[in-house]
C-alpha positions in Angstrom: 0.0 0.0 0.0 1.2 3.4 -0.8 2.2 5.9 1.9 -0.8 7.9 -0.1 -3.4 5.7 0.5 -2.3 4.5 3.9 -2.3 8.3 5.0 -5.7 8.9 3.7 -7.0 5.9 5.3 -5.5 6.8 8.5 -7.1 10.2 8.1 -10.6 9.1 7.6 -10.8 6.3 10.5 -11.5 9.4 12.9 -14.5 10.6 10.9 -15.5 7.0 10.6 -15.3 6.9 14.5 -17.3 9.7 15.2 -19.7 9.1 12.6 -20.5 5.8 14.6 -20.5 7.6 17.7 -23.3 10.0 16.4 -26.0 7.1 16.6 -26.6 5.7 20.2 -27.2 2.0 20.2 -27.9 1.4 24.1 -28.8 3.1 27.0 -31.5 4.4 29.2 -34.3 6.8 28.6 -36.4 8.0 31.4 -39.9 9.2 30.2 -42.9 11.2 32.6 -46.4 9.8 31.5 -49.3 12.0 32.4 -52.7 11.4 32.3 -55.3 14.6 32.4 -57.6 13.1 35.1 -60.2 15.8 34.8 -60.9 15.2 31.3 -60.6 10.8 32.3 -63.2 11.0 34.4 -65.5 13.6 33.2 -68.0 11.3 32.0 -68.2 9.7 35.6 -70.5 12.1 36.8 -68.4 13.5 39.9 -69.9 16.4 41.6 -67.9 19.8 40.7 -66.8 19.2 44.7 -65.2 16.5 43.9 -63.4 17.7 40.9 -62.6 20.6 42.3 -60.4 18.6 45.0 -58.8 16.6 42.4 -55.0 16.9 40.6 -55.6 17.8 37.3 -53.0 15.2 36.2 -51.6 11.8 37.3 -47.8 11.6 36.8 -45.5 8.9 36.8 -42.1 8.2 35.6 -40.8 5.1 33.6 -37.5 3.8 32.4 -37.0 2.3 28.7 -33.7 0.3 28.9 -32.5 -0.7 25.5 -30.1 -1.7 22.8 -29.7 -2.6 19.6 -32.3 -4.9 19.4 -34.3 -5.3 22.6 -36.2 -3.0 25.3 -37.6 -3.3 28.5 -40.4 -0.7 29.3 -41.1 -0.4 33.5 -42.4 1.8 36.0 -40.0 3.4 38.5 -40.6 2.4 42.3 -42.7 5.2 44.4 -42.7 6.1 47.4 -46.2 4.5 49.5 -46.7 7.8 51.2 -46.7 9.7 47.6 -49.9 11.6 47.3 -50.3 10.3 43.3 -51.0 6.9 44.9 -54.3 8.3 46.5 -55.8 9.0 42.9 -56.9 6.4 40.7 -54.0 4.0 41.1 -54.8 0.5 39.3 -53.9 -1.6 41.7 -50.2 -3.6 41.2 -49.5 -0.9 38.2 -45.6 -0.4 39.4 -45.4 -4.4 38.4 -46.3 -3.6 35.1 -43.4 -4.2 32.4 -42.9 -4.8 28.8 -40.4 -6.9 27.3 -39.5 -6.5 23.7 -37.8 -8.4 21.1 -37.8 -6.4 17.8 -35.5 -8.7 15.8 -38.3 -11.4 16.6 -41.1 -9.6 16.7 -42.1 -10.5 20.2 -43.1 -9.4 23.1 -43.7 -10.2 27.2 -45.7 -8.2 29.2 -46.1 -8.8 33.1 -49.4 -7.3 34.1 -51.6 -6.9 37.1 -54.8 -8.1 36.9 -57.2 -8.1 39.7 -54.6 -7.7 41.7 -52.7 -11.0 40.6 -49.5 -10.6 38.3 -50.1 -12.4 34.7 -47.1 -13.2 32.0 -48.4 -12.5 28.6 -46.7 -13.4 25.2 -47.3 -12.3 21.9 -46.5 -10.7 18.9 -45.2 -7.0 18.8 -48.4 -5.1 16.9 -48.1 -3.0 14.5 -48.6 0.4 13.6 -49.4 2.4 10.6 -47.8 5.5 10.6 -47.6 9.1 8.7 -44.5 10.8 8.8 -45.0 14.9 8.9 -42.7 17.7 8.9 -43.1 19.1 11.9 -40.0 19.2 14.3 -39.8 19.2 18.3 -36.8 19.4 20.7 -37.3 16.5 22.9 -34.2 16.3 25.8 -31.8 17.7 23.4 -33.1 15.9 20.3 -34.5 16.5 17.4 -37.4 14.8 17.0 -39.9 14.3 14.0 -43.9 14.2 14.1 -45.5 11.0 12.9 -49.4 9.9 13.1 -50.2 6.7 13.6 -53.6 4.5 14.2 -54.2 1.6 16.4 -57.6 -0.5 16.8 -58.6 1.1 13.5 -60.1 4.1 15.1 -57.4 5.5 18.3 -55.3 8.4 16.7 -51.6 8.4 18.0 -49.1 11.3 17.8 -45.4 10.3 17.8 -41.9 12.3 18.1 -39.1 10.2 17.2 -35.5 10.3 16.6 -32.8 9.0 14.2 -30.1 9.2 16.4 -31.3 6.1 18.9 -30.6 2.9 16.6 -33.6 1.2 18.2 -37.0 1.8 16.6 -38.9 1.5 19.6 -40.4 3.8 22.2 -42.5 3.9 25.4 -45.2 0.9 25.4 -43.5 -0.8 23.4 -44.7 1.6 20.5 -42.6 1.1 17.1 -42.0 1.2 13.9 -40.6 4.6 13.1 -37.4 5.2 11.8 -36.0 5.4 15.5 -36.7 5.9 19.1 -40.0 7.7 19.9 -39.2 10.0 22.5 -42.5 11.8 22.7 -45.8 9.9 22.8 -49.4 11.3 23.0 -53.0 9.3 22.6 -55.7 12.1 23.0 -58.5 9.2 23.1 -56.4 8.1 26.6 -56.0 12.0 27.5 -52.4 10.4 27.9 -48.8 11.7 26.9 -45.0 10.3 27.7 -42.2 12.3 26.8 -38.5 11.6 27.4 -36.8 13.5 30.6 -33.6 12.0 30.6 -31.5 10.1 28.0 -28.5 7.9 29.3 -27.1 7.0 26.2 -24.0 4.6 25.6 -24.5 2.5 28.4 -24.8 -1.1 28.7 -28.1 -2.6 30.8 -27.7 -6.0 29.6 -28.8 -7.3 32.6 -31.9 -5.4 32.8 -33.0 -6.3 29.4 -34.7 -9.6 30.3 -38.1 -11.0 29.9 -40.0 -10.6 33.0 -40.5 -14.3 34.7 -42.6 -13.7 37.4 -46.4 -13.9 37.3 -48.6 -16.6 36.4 -48.2 -17.8 32.8 -50.8 -18.0 30.0 -49.1 -20.2 27.9 -51.9 -22.7 27.4 -55.3 -22.7 25.9 -56.5 -23.6 29.5 -54.8 -21.0 31.2 -55.5 -18.1 28.7 -59.3 -19.1 28.8 -59.2 -19.2 32.7 -58.1 -15.4 32.4 -60.3 -14.4 29.9 -63.3 -15.7 32.0 -61.8 -13.6 35.3 -61.3 -10.5 33.4 -65.0 -10.8 31.7 -66.7 -11.1 35.3 -65.0 -8.1 36.5 -64.4 -6.1 33.5 -65.3 -6.9 30.0 -69.1 -7.3 28.2 -70.0 -11.1 28.3 -71.3 -10.9 24.5 -67.8 -9.6 23.5 -65.9 -12.3 21.4 -63.0 -13.6 23.3 -60.6 -11.8 20.5 -62.1 -8.7 21.4 -61.7 -9.5 25.6 -58.1 -10.8 24.5 -57.3 -7.2 22.8 -58.5 -5.6 25.7 -56.2 -7.5 28.3 -52.9 -7.3 25.9 -53.8 -3.6 25.0 -51.2 -1.0 23.5 -50.9 0.4 27.3 -49.9 -1.3 30.6 
């Protein structure tokens, strides 16, 4: 190899390394989940006195650990004395988590249903997206807007960055050309926005499927769960597939 060619290759190496560092392959993202409780409870016929005493927003913090192909999304531990726990907190919500394997298109949810944790295995749901031109800065990242639709009629607004390699996001939302750092589902009066990104940190020990909970691997186990859910939450006239969608859902 001539000296000139060697010199050019040597000079190009720092630029190649720099380019690799511009894209984040692993790390942890902290999301703030915010639910507008006034709007959520508007149809429950609450008195003005009760509404006046409610906090407008219920907030919680969730961590998304990720590498190039996998992620796990779980709630941060909350103090038992936290006043937010007094307002419409679903039992066991803090144990809910979602593991996603994007290479194999499958996921494992640990979800609290009627006081018990269940392990639910499923394929990763598909979301149809339309990428827009709007740009928003979230946690220091330039994010592009996209609009998606789930369950045929529910619209989702997302903001993603292509600086993070995994095409994932909070609650397992995925399918955009990068990581979703902002998400809103108007129908649910809920938003998720990244408040902190710990980049280039290996959390391999954290990114593991949940294994504590009642299994639903057999048809009998799943049928028993559907019957339990229907008894307390569902419409007995609904088809099992619709009830199953409600159990698995898009949101923990």
